[in-house]
C-alpha positions as CSV (number, residue, x, y, z in Angstrom):
1,M,-9.3,85.5,-47.7
2,A,-12.1,82.9,-47.7
3,F,-14.6,85.5,-46.4
4,A,-14.3,87.5,-49.6
5,G,-15.6,84.5,-51.6
6,R,-19.0,84.5,-49.9
7,P,-21.8,83.7,-50.3
8,F,-21.0,80.0,-50.6
9,T,-23.7,77.9,-52.2
10,N,-22.7,74.7,-50.3
11,L,-20.3,73.2,-47.8
12,D,-18.0,71.9,-50.6
13,Q,-17.5,75.4,-52.0
14,L,-16.8,76.8,-48.5
15,H,-14.3,74.0,-47.7
16,V,-12.5,74.4,-51.0
17,R,-12.2,78.2,-50.5
18,L,-10.9,77.7,-46.9
19,C,-8.3,75.2,-48.1
20,E,-7.2,77.5,-51.0
21,T,-6.8,80.4,-48.5
22,V,-4.5,78.2,-46.4
23,R,-2.5,76.9,-49.4
24,T,-1.8,80.5,-50.6
25,A,-1.2,82.0,-47.1
26,G,2.6,81.5,-47.1
27,E,4.7,79.2,-45.0
28,Q,4.7,81.4,-41.8
29,K,0.9,81.6,-41.6
30,Q,0.7,77.9,-42.4
31,L,3.1,77.1,-39.6
32,D,1.1,79.3,-37.2
33,L,-2.0,77.3,-38.1
34,I,-0.2,74.0,-37.5
35,R,1.3,75.2,-34.2
36,A,-2.2,76.1,-33.0
37,H,-3.1,72.4,-32.8
38,P,-2.7,70.7,-29.4
39,D,-0.4,67.6,-29.0
40,L,-2.3,64.4,-29.1
41,V,-2.4,63.1,-25.5
42,G,-0.5,66.3,-24.5
43,R,-0.7,68.6,-21.5
44,A,-4.1,70.1,-22.6
45,A,-5.6,66.6,-23.0
46,L,-4.3,65.3,-19.7
47,A,-5.4,68.5,-17.9
48,G,-8.9,68.4,-19.5
49,T,-8.5,71.8,-21.1
50,L,-8.9,70.8,-24.8
51,T,-11.8,72.4,-26.7
52,P,-14.9,70.3,-26.8
53,A,-14.3,69.5,-30.4
54,S,-10.7,68.4,-29.8
55,N,-11.7,66.4,-26.8
56,T,-14.4,64.5,-28.8
57,E,-12.0,63.9,-31.7
58,Q,-9.3,62.5,-29.5
59,A,-11.8,60.3,-27.6
60,S,-13.1,58.9,-30.9
61,A,-9.6,57.6,-31.6
62,G,-9.5,56.0,-28.1
63,L,-6.9,58.4,-26.8
64,N,-8.9,59.0,-23.6
65,R,-8.5,55.3,-22.7
66,L,-4.7,54.9,-22.7
67,T,-2.6,53.0,-20.3
68,P,0.2,54.9,-18.5
69,E,2.7,53.2,-20.9
70,E,0.7,54.3,-23.9
71,I,0.6,57.9,-22.6
72,A,4.3,57.8,-22.1
73,T,4.8,56.5,-25.7
74,F,2.6,59.3,-27.1
75,Q,4.5,61.9,-25.2
76,E,7.8,60.6,-26.4
77,S,6.6,60.5,-29.9
78,N,5.2,64.1,-29.6
79,K,8.6,65.3,-28.4
80,A,10.6,63.5,-31.1
81,Y,8.3,64.9,-33.8
82,S,8.3,68.4,-32.4
83,D,12.1,68.3,-32.0
84,K,12.5,67.3,-35.6
85,F,9.9,69.5,-37.3
86,G,9.3,72.4,-34.9
87,F,5.5,71.9,-34.8
88,P,3.1,69.4,-33.3
89,F,2.1,66.1,-35.0
90,V,-1.3,66.8,-36.6
91,I,-3.6,63.9,-37.7
92,C,-7.3,63.7,-38.1
93,A,-8.1,61.7,-35.0
94,R,-11.7,61.1,-36.0
95,L,-10.5,59.1,-39.0
96,N,-7.9,57.1,-37.1
97,K,-7.5,54.9,-34.0
98,K,-4.7,55.0,-31.6
99,E,-2.8,52.2,-33.3
100,A,-2.9,54.0,-36.7
101,I,-1.8,57.2,-35.0
102,M,1.2,55.6,-33.4
103,A,2.2,54.0,-36.7
104,G,1.8,57.4,-38.3
105,F,4.3,58.9,-36.0
106,K,6.9,56.3,-37.0
107,V,6.2,56.7,-40.7
108,R,6.0,60.5,-40.7
109,L,9.2,61.0,-38.7
110,Q,11.0,59.7,-41.8
111,N,9.6,62.6,-43.9
112,S,11.3,65.9,-44.7
113,R,10.1,69.1,-43.0
114,A,8.5,70.3,-46.3
115,Q,6.6,67.0,-46.6
116,E,5.4,67.2,-43.1
117,I,4.1,70.8,-43.5
118,Q,2.0,69.6,-46.4
119,T,0.9,66.5,-44.6
120,A,-0.1,68.5,-41.5
121,L,-2.1,70.9,-43.7
122,E,-3.9,68.0,-45.4
123,E,-4.8,66.6,-42.0
124,I,-6.1,70.0,-40.9
125,F,-8.2,70.2,-44.1
126,K,-9.8,66.8,-43.1
127,I,-10.4,68.1,-39.6
128,A,-12.0,71.3,-40.9
129,R,-14.2,69.4,-43.3
130,L,-15.6,67.2,-40.5
131,R,-16.1,70.2,-38.2
132,L,-17.9,72.1,-40.9
133,E,-20.2,69.1,-41.4
134,D,-20.9,69.1,-37.7
135,I,-21.9,72.7,-37.8
136,L,-23.7,72.9,-41.1
137,C,-25.3,69.5,-41.6
C-alpha cells in the first residue's frame, strides 16, 4: 500500500507510489477503482450530485454547457462504452475539452478491453496528480 511508503519527501514521490500501488493491485481492484468514476455528463452530473472536484473538472471541459443534443450524444457514447467494456469511460476532463472527449470515445471504442483498462488507469493517474497538486500546492 502507498501508506507504507511514507513519509514522502515531495508530491512526485507520493504520486509515483500511489500509481505503483494501483498498478500492482490486481485487475479486480483496478476495475473497482475505474468503476468508482462517474459517467461524463451522466446521471450524477445532470442531478448535481457530483463531488465538488468532479463538478469542477467536468465544467472545465465545458461539459456543463452542453446542448440537449450534445447531452444525448454523451449519454449514447457512455452506454456504448460501458456496454463494450463493463466500466465507465474515464478521461482527465481538466486536460481536455468536450470536442476532444467526444473524439476520444470514438477512438477508444476501437480498443481492446485490456487496452482500455490501462488507458483508464493512466487517465486516473492524471486526475490524481492534478488533485494532489490542488491539495498540496
